C-alpha positions as CSV (number, residue, x, y, z in Angstrom):
1,M,-18.4,17.4,6.1
2,P,-17.8,18.3,9.8
3,A,-16.7,15.6,12.2
4,S,-19.2,15.0,15.0
5,A,-17.9,14.0,18.4
6,N,-19.1,10.4,17.7
7,I,-17.1,10.3,14.5
8,V,-14.0,11.6,16.2
9,H,-14.4,9.0,18.9
10,Q,-14.7,6.2,16.3
11,L,-11.6,7.3,14.4
12,A,-9.5,8.4,17.3
13,P,-10.9,6.7,20.4
14,S,-7.9,7.6,22.5
15,G,-8.0,11.3,21.6
16,T,-5.0,10.8,19.3
17,L,-5.2,9.6,15.7
18,R,-2.9,6.6,15.3
19,A,-2.1,6.2,11.7
20,A,-0.4,3.0,10.5
21,I,2.3,3.8,7.9
22,N,3.9,1.2,5.7
23,F,7.4,2.3,5.1
24,G,8.0,-0.8,3.1
25,N,6.2,0.9,0.1
26,P,8.5,3.9,-0.8
27,V,5.9,5.3,-3.2
28,L,3.6,6.1,-0.3
29,A,6.0,6.8,2.6
30,Q,9.7,7.6,2.9
31,R,12.2,7.8,5.7
32,D,15.9,8.4,5.0
33,G,17.3,7.1,8.2
34,P,17.2,7.1,12.0
35,G,15.8,10.4,13.3
36,A,14.8,11.5,9.8
37,K,11.4,13.2,9.4
38,P,9.1,10.9,7.4
39,G,7.4,12.1,4.3
40,G,5.1,11.0,1.6
41,V,1.5,11.1,0.6
42,T,0.3,8.8,3.5
43,I,2.0,11.1,6.0
44,E,0.4,14.1,4.6
45,L,-3.0,12.5,4.5
46,A,-2.7,11.3,8.1
47,H,-1.9,14.8,9.3
48,E,-4.7,16.4,7.3
49,L,-7.2,13.9,8.7
50,G,-6.0,14.7,12.2
51,R,-6.4,18.4,11.6
52,R,-10.0,17.9,10.4
53,L,-10.8,15.8,13.4
54,G,-9.1,18.2,15.8
55,V,-6.8,15.7,17.3
56,P,-3.0,15.1,17.4
57,V,-1.5,12.4,15.1
58,T,0.9,9.6,16.0
59,L,2.5,7.7,13.1
60,V,2.8,4.0,13.8
61,G,5.4,2.7,11.5
62,Y,5.7,-0.8,9.9
63,D,8.1,-2.4,7.5
64,A,5.5,-4.3,5.4
65,A,1.8,-4.2,4.6
66,S,1.4,-7.7,6.1
67,Q,2.5,-6.2,9.5
68,V,-0.1,-3.5,9.2
69,F,-2.9,-6.0,8.4
70,A,-1.8,-8.3,11.3
71,A,-1.9,-5.3,13.7
72,A,-5.5,-4.6,12.9
73,A,-6.5,-7.4,15.2
74,T,-4.6,-5.9,18.1
75,A,-6.1,-2.4,17.9
76,A,-2.6,-1.0,17.4
77,W,-3.8,1.7,14.9
78,D,-6.9,3.7,14.1
79,V,-6.5,4.3,10.4
80,A,-4.2,2.7,7.8
81,F,-3.1,3.0,4.2
82,L,-3.2,-0.3,2.4
83,A,-4.1,-1.7,-1.0
84,I,-7.6,-2.9,-1.3
85,D,-7.8,-6.7,-1.2
86,P,-10.6,-9.2,-0.4
87,K,-8.7,-10.9,2.4
88,R,-7.9,-7.6,4.0
89,A,-11.5,-6.4,3.7
90,T,-12.5,-9.1,6.1
91,A,-11.0,-7.0,8.9
92,I,-10.7,-3.5,7.4
93,E,-13.4,-1.1,6.1
94,F,-11.8,0.5,3.0
95,T,-12.4,3.8,1.3
96,A,-12.2,4.1,-2.5
97,P,-8.6,4.3,-3.7
98,Y,-6.6,7.5,-3.6
99,V,-3.6,6.3,-5.6
100,I,-3.1,3.6,-8.2
101,I,0.3,2.0,-8.6
102,E,1.4,-0.9,-10.8
103,G,2.4,-4.5,-9.9
104,A,5.3,-5.5,-12.2
105,Y,7.9,-8.2,-12.7
106,M,11.7,-7.9,-12.7
107,V,13.8,-10.6,-14.4
108,P,17.4,-11.3,-15.4
109,V,18.4,-9.6,-18.7
110,A,18.9,-13.0,-20.4
111,S,15.6,-14.4,-19.2
112,P,13.3,-15.9,-21.9
113,L,10.4,-14.3,-20.1
114,Q,9.3,-11.3,-22.3
115,T,5.7,-10.6,-21.3
116,V,3.5,-10.7,-18.2
117,A,1.7,-13.8,-19.5
118,D,5.1,-15.6,-20.0
119,V,5.7,-15.5,-16.3
120,D,2.9,-17.9,-15.4
121,R,4.5,-21.1,-16.6
122,P,5.9,-24.3,-15.0
123,G,9.3,-24.0,-13.5
124,V,9.1,-20.2,-12.9
125,R,9.8,-19.1,-9.3
126,I,8.6,-15.6,-8.4
127,A,10.0,-13.8,-5.3
128,V,7.3,-11.9,-3.4
129,G,6.9,-10.1,-0.1
130,T,4.6,-12.1,2.1
131,G,1.2,-10.5,2.7
132,S,1.8,-7.7,0.1
133,A,-1.1,-6.8,-2.2
134,Y,0.7,-8.3,-5.2
135,E,1.4,-11.5,-3.3
136,L,-2.3,-11.9,-2.3
137,Y,-3.3,-11.2,-5.9
138,L,-0.8,-13.6,-7.5
139,T,-1.8,-16.3,-5.0
140,R,-5.3,-16.1,-6.5
141,I,-4.5,-15.9,-10.2
142,L,-1.3,-17.9,-10.9
143,R,-1.8,-21.4,-12.2
144,H,1.7,-22.7,-13.0
145,A,4.4,-20.4,-11.5
146,V,5.4,-20.8,-7.9
147,L,5.7,-18.0,-5.4
148,V,8.8,-17.8,-3.1
149,H,8.0,-15.9,0.0
150,A,10.1,-13.4,2.0
151,P,9.1,-11.3,4.9
152,T,9.2,-8.0,3.1
153,G,9.6,-6.6,-0.5
154,D,13.3,-5.8,0.1
155,D,13.9,-9.3,1.4
156,S,12.2,-10.8,-1.7
157,I,14.6,-8.9,-4.0
158,A,17.6,-10.1,-2.0
159,Q,16.2,-13.7,-2.2
160,F,15.6,-13.3,-5.9
161,Q,19.3,-12.5,-6.5
162,R,20.7,-14.9,-3.9
163,E,18.8,-18.0,-5.1
164,G,18.8,-17.1,-8.8
165,L,15.0,-17.1,-9.1
166,E,13.3,-16.5,-12.4
167,A,11.4,-13.4,-11.5
168,A,10.6,-10.9,-8.7
169,A,7.2,-9.3,-8.3
170,G,6.7,-5.9,-6.7
171,V,5.6,-2.3,-7.1
172,R,6.9,-1.0,-10.4
173,S,8.5,2.3,-9.3
174,P,10.9,0.9,-6.7
175,L,11.7,-2.1,-8.8
176,Q,12.5,0.1,-11.8
177,K,14.8,2.2,-9.6
178,F,16.6,-0.9,-8.5
179,V,17.0,-2.2,-12.0
180,Q,18.6,1.1,-13.1
181,G,21.6,0.3,-10.9
182,Q,21.8,-3.4,-11.9
183,P,22.8,-4.0,-15.5
184,G,22.1,-7.7,-15.2
185,L,18.4,-7.1,-14.6
186,R,15.4,-5.7,-16.6
187,M,11.7,-5.0,-16.2
188,I,9.0,-6.8,-18.1
189,D,6.8,-4.4,-20.0
190,G,3.3,-4.0,-18.7
191,R,1.7,-4.7,-15.4
192,F,0.2,-7.8,-13.9
193,M,-2.2,-5.8,-11.7
194,A,-3.3,-2.3,-10.7
195,I,-2.7,-1.8,-7.0
196,E,-5.5,0.4,-5.5
197,Q,-4.1,2.1,-2.4
198,A,-6.8,3.2,0.0
199,M,-7.4,4.3,3.6
200,G,-9.1,2.0,6.0
201,M,-10.3,1.6,9.6
202,P,-10.7,-1.6,11.6
203,K,-14.1,-3.3,11.3
204,G,-16.1,-4.1,14.4
205,R,-15.3,-1.0,16.4
206,G,-18.0,0.2,18.7
207,D,-21.6,1.0,17.7
208,N,-22.6,-0.1,14.2
209,V,-24.3,3.2,13.4
210,D,-21.4,5.4,14.6
211,A,-18.9,3.1,12.9
212,A,-20.8,3.4,9.6
213,R,-20.8,7.2,9.9
214,A,-17.1,7.2,10.6
215,A,-16.5,5.0,7.6
216,Q,-18.5,7.4,5.4
217,F,-16.6,10.4,6.8
218,L,-13.3,8.6,5.9
219,R,-14.6,7.9,2.3
220,A,-15.7,11.5,1.9
221,F,-12.3,12.7,3.2
222,V,-10.4,10.6,0.6
223,E,-12.6,12.0,-2.2
224,D,-12.0,15.5,-1.0
225,M,-8.2,14.9,-0.9
226,K,-8.2,13.7,-4.5
227,A,-10.5,16.5,-5.7
228,S,-8.6,19.3,-3.9
229,G,-5.2,18.3,-5.4
230,L,-3.6,17.4,-2.1
231,V,-2.9,13.8,-3.2
232,A,-1.3,14.9,-6.5
233,A,0.7,17.6,-4.7
234,A,1.9,15.2,-2.0
235,L,3.0,12.7,-4.6
236,A,4.9,15.4,-6.5
237,R,6.6,16.7,-3.3
238,S,7.9,13.2,-2.5
239,G,9.1,12.6,-6.1
240,Q,6.6,9.9,-6.9
241,H,5.7,10.9,-10.4
242,D,4.8,7.5,-11.7
243,A,1.9,7.0,-9.2
244,Q,-1.5,8.0,-10.5
245,V,-4.2,9.8,-8.5
246,A,-7.2,7.5,-8.4
247,P,-10.3,8.7,-10.2
248,A,-13.3,10.0,-8.2
249,A,-15.3,7.2,-6.7
250,N,-18.8,6.3,-8.2
251,T,-21.3,7.4,-5.6
């Protein structure tokens, strides 16, 4: 679907597409150090969208999903890559997901917690990154366990170890890699949630009709990126073999 001038203006009103990138989720975006060229599926999607719109791309980096969401109110970015969540949907118009990853628990090796269901019991403290998709989800569904908040996912892991908490919640892949170097820790089998990663644009931008057309263009773009194999190839190029390409959206 070609991008009309109105759609381009909606998605890149400054003439440059500003793409919010959450470097706090290494499944989706990676940077090895100062001056390193960033990579990952979100980087590739951002550049491909810019190519189709015919505009340059600027990557706006953040260390946590909560920072990306907060910046939506300040018009700091034009498109973002975030997990779908009802709270976020109040300010962001989401596409269908392009990648599905797992929310999982990490615990000490000697922990009596063996299953996902075991974690939601009195006396269990779970380290989480504030404003992450899994923190928002667990806030809604937990009945007995208590969440212990840290600014980012990395901070939550440090707090989990420092304070001797009973569990840490996070994205399975980076947690699994961390556990491999820590003989005193293990993963709990299974997932507590499927995290649906999608693209989004701020709500309330400009004319309602043009904004709706831009949102539809973005949805169609995501479906094309899944169907064309770009999402799968980008995940493979960045070594993220545990992430799953989301199925085609029901239209």
